[in-house]
Structure formats: C-alpha cells, structure tokens
N, C-alpha and C positions, 0 to 999 in steps of 0.2 A: 561177388567181389564188391559191388557198390554198397551192399548192405554191410560189409565188413568195414569199408571205409567210413561209412556214416557212423558205425558204432565207435571206431577209433577217434573220430573227431568229437563225438559226444563226451567220451572219456577224457580227452585232452582239456576240453572246455571245463569240465567238472573239476579236474585237477587244478586248473588256473584259478577257478572260483574258490577253491578250498585254500589255496595257498596265499591269496591276496590278502586277507585279514592278518595272517601271521606277518607278512612283509610289512604291512602298515604298522603293526605293533612294533616290529623291530625298528622301523623308521622313527617311531615316536620315542622309543628308549634312546636311540642315538641323539635325537633332538634334546632329550632331557639331559643326557650326559654332557653334551656341548654346552648347554646352559650352565650346569653345575661347574664345568671347567672354567667358564667365563667369570663366574662369581668368585671362584677360588683365585684365579689370576688377578682379579680386580683388587682383591685384599692384600696381594703382594706387590706393594707400590715401591718405587725406588726411594731410597733414603734421601735426606736433605744433604746439601753439599757440606755442611759442618759436622755431619755424623762421623764418629770415630769407629772404625772397623774393629770388630772383635771376632774371635774364633767362632765358627759355626755360621757366619755370614756367608752370602752367596754373591760373588761378583761377576759382572760382565766386563771383559778386558778386550778392547778392539785397538789393533795397530793398523793404521791405514795402509792399504795396499799390501798387507802381510797376513793373509788369512791363515797361514800356517801356525802363527803365533797368536792368533786371536781366538778367544774362547768365551762362551756364554755358559752361565750356570756353574762357574768355578767356585767350589767351597773353600773356605778358609779352614785350614786344619787345626786341630786342637793346640798345636804348637804355635799358632798365630801366623803360619807361613802358607804361601802358595808356591806352586812349582810351575816354571814356564820354560819352554824350549830356549836354548842358548844361554839363558842366564840362571837356570836352575832354581833353587830356592830363594824366595824373597819374603822378608818380613812385611806382613800386611797389617796385622793387628796394632793398634795404637796410632794409626795414621787415618787421615781423611782420604777420600776418594782422589782428591786433587793431589795430596802429597804422595799417594802411592803411584799415581800416574807420572808424577816428576821422577820418582825413584826409578821406575821401570824405564823410563825415557833415557835417564842417564846411563843405566846399565846396557841398554840396547845399542847406545852410540858406538860401542866397540864393534858392533856387527852390522849395524844398518845406518845408512846415511840419513841423518835428519829424521828419525822416527817420530811419528805422531801417535801418541798413545791416549786412549780415553778409558777411564775406569768409572763404572757405575755399580753402586751397591744395589743389586737387584732384590735382594730379600735379606731382612734382618731376623736371623734365627737365634742370636746370642741373648736377646732380652725378651721377656714375656710378661703378659698380663693374664688375668683369669676372669671368666664370666660364669657366675653360677645362679642357679635358681630358674625362674620361669621364663627361660629364653629357648628358642628352638634348637640351638646347637651350643650347649654349655661346654666349656673346656678351656684349654690353654691356647693362647693366641701370641704370635710374634708381634712384639711391640714396634710398630713403625713410628718414625720420628713425627711428632706433632699430633698423633692421633688423639682425639677427644673421646669423652664418654659416649656421646651420641654416635660417633663413627664406630666405636667398639661395639655398641649394641646392634648396629646394623650388620657388622661383620659376624655377629652371633646369630644372625637370621631373624631378629626381631622377637616379639613376645609370643608366649602361649596365650590361650584365652583366659587363663587364670592369674595372669600377671597383674600386680598392683603397680602400674607405671608411675604413680605419684610418690611411691615410697622407696624408689631405688636409692642405694647409697654405695659409696666407694670406700673400701678399707685400705689404708695405707700405713706402712710402718715408717715412723719418723723418729730417728734417735732411739730406737728400741721401743717406742711407744705406739700403739695402734690408734690411728685417727679415724673417724667415721664422718664422711662428707656426703650430705644429701644430694639427691639429683631428682628433680621432678620433670619427668619426661614431657608431660603435657604442657608445662609452663615453658620449657625451653623451646619446643617446636613452635610455640605461639610467640617466641620472641621475648619471653619474660625471664627473669633470673638467669640471664646468660652466663653469669659468673659461675653457676653450677656446672656448666659444661667444660669442666677442667681438662687440661692436657694430662694424660696418664703418664705414669712413671713406672720403671721396672718393678715388677712384683705386686702392682695394684690389683686389687679384686673388687669386681662389680657384682653387687648382689642384687638380684631382682626378686623381690618377695612375691 
C-alpha cells in the first residue's frame, strides 16, 4: 500500500511539473493581450469640447443618479441619431458634446427633476487618416482632434528597421490638388523644424519610405 501511495505522489508531482510551463505560457499570453488592449485604448482618446459629432462616433452619456438611462459606448447611427430611454431618438450629429448634453437635458426635464447630463465623445470613427510604408502597423486610423504627425506615427507602432525616418511626408488633398509636406522625424524629436509636425486633417496620408 505504501509503495502504491509513493507511486501516486510521484505521478502527481510529475504532472504538476509538466503543467507549470504551459500555465506560465498562458500567463504570458494574457499579459501580452492586456498590454495590447492598453495600447489600443490609449489611441482612442476623448474628442475636444469643440468637436462636432458625426455618424459612426461613439458617445458616453451619463445622467447623474440615473444609471438606467446612462450609457457607455453608444454609437451614433448612420442617420445621425442615438436612442435613449424615455426620450427615444435624439439627433446627435452636427452638435458638440455640450450642445447634445443641453438637448438631452431639456428633453429629460419632462420625466426627471433637474437632470444633470454629461456627454463625452469617447471615440471618433467618422474621420480617418492613413499611415503607409515602413511602420509596424500600417492602415487606417480614426482621426482624433488635434492629432499630429508624430502622434500618428506612434499610433502606427513606430518604424520598421528599413524606414527612412528623415524622408517621411504627408499627402493632403487641398481644393482637388494633392500637396506633399515633408516630415523629418529625427529633427522633430530633437526639437528642430517643429512646424513640420502638423495637425492632421481628414483623409491625410502619411508615407514612411
């Protein structure tokens, strides 16, 4: 019997040793996934107070002491409207967050005494810019208000080992004509030619050769 118990203990210990590396690998994968989520979330910054809401944008709407009619991650529909309990459809596009807050407040007064409404544009999905070439994550990105070339390159994950960071340029359509604006990454990060670090506009394309 003792021999059998010893054998079972040895097998149990061996099983634990075999499983430990797999668990460690899973832990590492979860840690990596969390890091990636943080990076993605960091790139989705709230819009400025003067930003005008458009279809596709995502809103956070909070009504103080009224969790039943408070929502996070509420998308603006293609028709420019959002739907809320009590007041149904509300036109959001064409308004700033403050203007929409005032509109919702006015409509809720029929049902709630002194409603206090806060509206935040959590994600701007209606406008985009593009990053192409020698970056780690080329593609289409949501245009956050005030984002600059330097910030856009960071959102794209930085450069590959083949990138020529001195010859970057931005392509922009102005009145039907395409303009090419240079951006020397090395100069800008050293505090030189800061005028090259322009604020991006909808449809801008950053090329990293």
